[in-house]
C-alpha positions as CSV (number, residue, x, y, z in Angstrom):
1,M,31.3,-25.2,2.9
2,G,29.6,-21.8,3.2
3,D,26.3,-20.9,4.8
4,S,23.5,-23.4,4.9
5,P,21.0,-23.1,2.0
6,A,18.3,-22.6,4.6
7,S,19.9,-19.2,5.5
8,V,18.1,-17.7,2.4
9,L,14.7,-18.7,3.7
10,T,14.1,-15.5,5.6
11,A,10.7,-14.3,6.8
12,P,9.1,-12.3,3.9
13,T,8.4,-8.7,4.6
14,P,6.3,-6.3,2.4
15,S,8.0,-3.3,0.9
16,D,6.6,0.0,-0.3
17,P,4.3,0.7,-2.0
18,I,1.8,-1.7,-0.5
19,P,-0.1,0.1,2.3
20,D,-3.6,-0.8,3.5
21,L,-5.4,-0.1,0.2
22,V,-8.8,0.5,1.7
23,E,-7.4,3.1,4.1
24,N,-5.3,4.6,1.3
25,V,-8.3,4.9,-1.1
26,L,-10.8,6.1,1.3
27,G,-8.5,8.5,3.2
28,A,-10.7,8.6,6.2
29,S,-9.7,12.1,7.3
30,Q,-10.5,13.5,3.8
31,Y,-14.0,12.2,3.4
32,I,-15.7,12.7,6.7
33,S,-18.8,15.0,7.5
34,L,-20.6,14.4,4.3
35,S,-23.9,16.3,4.4
36,Y,-27.3,14.9,3.6
37,W,-27.3,16.7,0.2
38,V,-23.9,15.3,-0.8
39,G,-25.2,11.9,0.1
40,Q,-28.2,12.5,-2.1
41,A,-26.0,13.6,-4.9
42,A,-23.8,10.5,-4.6
43,D,-26.8,8.3,-4.8
44,M,-28.0,10.1,-8.0
45,V,-24.6,9.8,-9.7
46,C,-23.4,6.4,-8.5
47,G,-26.6,4.6,-7.4
48,T,-24.7,3.6,-4.3
49,N,-22.4,4.9,-1.6
50,P,-19.1,5.2,-3.6
51,W,-16.9,5.0,-0.6
52,A,-18.6,1.9,0.8
53,W,-18.4,0.4,-2.7
54,V,-14.7,1.0,-2.9
55,A,-14.1,-0.5,0.6
56,E,-16.0,-3.6,-0.5
57,Q,-14.2,-4.0,-3.8
58,F,-10.6,-3.4,-2.5
59,A,-10.9,-5.0,0.9
60,G,-8.2,-7.6,1.3
61,D,-4.8,-8.3,2.8
62,W,-2.7,-7.2,-0.2
63,E,0.4,-6.8,2.0
64,T,0.2,-10.6,2.6
65,V,0.0,-11.1,-1.2
66,Q,3.2,-9.3,-1.7
67,K,4.8,-11.2,1.3
68,A,3.8,-14.5,-0.4
69,G,5.7,-13.3,-3.5
70,V,8.8,-12.6,-1.4
71,A,8.5,-16.0,0.3
72,L,8.4,-17.7,-3.1
73,E,11.4,-15.7,-4.3
74,N,13.2,-16.9,-1.1
75,L,12.2,-20.5,-1.8
76,A,13.5,-20.2,-5.3
77,E,16.8,-18.9,-3.9
78,F,16.8,-21.8,-1.4
79,N,16.5,-24.3,-4.3
80,V,19.5,-22.7,-6.0
81,E,21.6,-22.8,-2.8
82,F,20.5,-26.4,-2.0
83,A,21.4,-27.6,-5.5
84,R,24.7,-25.9,-5.3
85,A,25.5,-27.4,-1.9
86,N,24.7,-30.9,-3.2
87,T,26.9,-30.4,-6.2
88,T,29.8,-28.8,-4.2
89,G,29.5,-31.7,-1.7
90,M,29.9,-34.3,-4.4
91,D,32.7,-32.4,-6.1
92,G,34.6,-32.3,-2.8
93,V,34.8,-36.1,-2.6
94,A,34.7,-37.1,-6.3
95,H,38.5,-36.8,-6.8
96,D,39.4,-39.6,-4.4
97,W,36.2,-41.6,-4.2
98,T,35.6,-44.2,-6.9
99,G,33.6,-47.4,-7.3
100,I,30.0,-48.5,-7.3
101,A,29.1,-46.5,-4.1
102,A,30.7,-43.3,-5.6
103,D,28.8,-43.8,-8.8
104,G,25.5,-44.4,-7.0
105,A,26.0,-41.3,-4.8
106,A,26.9,-39.2,-7.8
107,A,23.8,-40.3,-9.7
108,Y,21.5,-39.8,-6.7
109,F,22.7,-36.3,-5.8
110,G,23.0,-35.3,-9.4
111,E,19.3,-36.2,-10.0
112,L,18.4,-34.4,-6.7
113,S,20.2,-31.2,-7.7
114,K,18.6,-31.4,-11.2
115,A,15.0,-31.8,-9.8
116,I,15.5,-29.0,-7.3
117,S,17.0,-26.6,-9.9
118,A,14.1,-27.4,-12.2
119,Q,11.7,-25.8,-9.8
120,E,13.6,-22.5,-9.6
121,E,12.2,-20.8,-12.7
122,T,8.6,-21.7,-11.9
123,L,9.0,-20.4,-8.4
124,R,10.5,-17.1,-9.6
125,Q,7.7,-16.6,-12.1
126,L,5.1,-17.4,-9.5
127,S,6.8,-14.9,-7.1
128,S,6.8,-12.2,-9.9
129,Q,3.0,-12.7,-10.4
130,F,2.3,-12.3,-6.7
131,N,4.4,-9.1,-6.5
132,D,2.9,-7.7,-9.8
133,M,-0.6,-8.4,-8.5
134,A,0.0,-6.5,-5.2
135,V,1.7,-3.6,-6.9
136,G,-1.0,-3.5,-9.6
137,M,-3.8,-3.3,-7.0
138,Y,-1.9,-0.5,-5.3
139,E,-1.7,1.4,-8.6
140,A,-5.4,0.7,-9.4
141,A,-6.3,2.0,-5.9
142,N,-4.3,5.2,-6.5
143,S,-6.1,5.7,-9.8
144,I,-9.5,5.2,-8.3
145,K,-8.5,7.4,-5.3
146,S,-7.8,10.3,-7.7
147,F,-11.3,9.8,-9.3
148,L,-12.9,9.8,-5.9
149,E,-11.2,13.0,-5.0
150,M,-12.6,14.6,-8.2
151,L,-16.0,13.0,-7.6
152,L,-16.1,14.4,-4.1
153,D,-15.5,17.9,-5.3
154,L,-18.4,17.6,-7.8
155,L,-20.7,16.0,-5.2
156,I,-20.1,18.8,-2.8
157,A,-20.9,21.3,-5.6
158,M,-24.1,19.3,-6.4
159,G,-25.0,19.2,-2.7
160,L,-24.7,23.0,-2.5
161,E,-26.8,23.4,-5.6
162,L,-29.4,21.0,-4.2
163,A,-29.5,22.9,-0.9
164,A,-29.7,26.2,-2.8
165,A,-32.6,24.9,-4.9
166,A,-34.4,23.7,-1.8
167,A,-33.9,27.0,0.0
168,S,-35.2,29.1,-3.0
169,S,-38.0,26.8,-4.0
170,W,-40.6,29.5,-3.1
171,T,-39.3,31.5,-6.1
172,V,-39.6,30.8,-9.8
173,I,-36.1,31.7,-11.0
174,G,-34.2,30.0,-8.2
175,P,-34.9,26.4,-9.0
176,V,-34.5,27.0,-12.8
177,L,-31.0,28.5,-12.4
178,S,-29.9,26.0,-9.8
179,G,-31.3,23.1,-11.9
180,A,-29.3,24.1,-15.0
181,A,-26.1,24.3,-13.0
182,F,-26.9,21.0,-11.2
183,A,-27.5,19.2,-14.5
184,A,-24.0,20.3,-15.8
185,T,-22.3,19.2,-12.6
186,L,-24.2,16.0,-12.6
187,T,-23.0,15.2,-16.1
188,K,-19.4,15.8,-15.1
189,A,-19.7,13.7,-11.9
190,M,-21.2,10.8,-13.9
191,G,-18.3,11.0,-16.3
192,V,-15.8,10.8,-13.4
193,W,-17.7,7.9,-11.8
194,G,-17.6,6.1,-15.1
195,Q,-13.8,6.5,-15.2
196,A,-13.5,5.0,-11.7
197,L,-15.6,2.0,-12.8
198,Q,-13.4,1.5,-15.8
199,A,-10.3,1.5,-13.6
200,H,-12.0,-1.0,-11.4
201,T,-12.8,-3.2,-14.4
202,I,-9.2,-3.2,-15.5
203,A,-8.1,-4.2,-12.0
204,W,-10.7,-6.9,-11.9
205,N,-9.6,-8.4,-15.2
206,A,-6.0,-8.3,-14.0
207,A,-7.0,-10.2,-10.8
208,Q,-8.8,-12.9,-12.8
209,G,-5.7,-13.3,-15.0
210,F,-3.6,-13.6,-11.9
211,V,-5.7,-16.4,-10.6
212,G,-5.3,-18.3,-13.9
213,L,-1.5,-17.8,-14.0
214,V,-1.0,-18.9,-10.4
215,A,-3.1,-22.0,-11.0
216,G,-0.9,-22.8,-14.0
217,Y,2.3,-22.3,-12.2
218,A,1.1,-24.3,-9.2
219,T,0.2,-27.2,-11.6
220,A,3.7,-27.1,-12.9
221,L,5.1,-27.4,-9.4
222,R,2.9,-30.4,-8.8
223,D,4.0,-32.1,-12.0
224,L,6.0,-35.1,-10.7
225,D,7.2,-36.1,-14.2
226,Q,8.7,-32.6,-14.6
227,H,10.1,-32.1,-11.1
228,E,10.3,-35.6,-9.6
229,L,12.4,-35.8,-6.4
230,P,14.1,-39.0,-5.3
231,E,11.6,-41.3,-3.5
232,S,13.9,-41.9,-0.5
233,G,17.1,-40.7,1.1
234,Y,20.5,-41.9,-0.2
235,H,21.6,-45.3,1.0
236,H,25.2,-46.3,0.8
237,P,25.2,-49.8,-1.0
238,G,28.0,-51.0,1.3
239,V,26.2,-50.2,4.5
């Protein structure tokens, strides 16, 4: 007999691309030293601190979500190997073992292999959902990150315009010219923030769908009528 079925139950490890999403989106080194005026502009456009908002919305151990998917895939593979080991073991003795005991053993291990194999597809589907969710959040974070980069450029421009308006407020023409430029930049910034919110909404809806699918698959795994395992170990009738 080959390796034990348990050999496939290796510790799950995350694979690229699942970094720390909050760190990836915020890019700490990219967004430091925001001036007072940029903060004021951010509040005008977003009604909140956009970086704090992103940190709150995307906080979570998404690496562990992907690891859970890998663990479920390993468990599905274990079921395959375990069922195969049972079948191979019975096949190895079936040619010279006959009688009531042989029939009982064949029936027991046949049902055991069937029940174990029946869980494989559900486990693989569940694994796929966990992995898709982790990768989907990564992609959503990258999308929002790009919007934040554009937004920051516009907020800096708005901050400069606000500062220029404040510095030239003793004149008449200064605030007027600065106000016109500010209004145009404000409109652009609000459009970018709206796109970021739309990307977040898509990610949120996907997360809600994920919860529903996982609940459904988990119910399937708990369905004893569908995946009923033998109630006790095999007992040789002659012992």
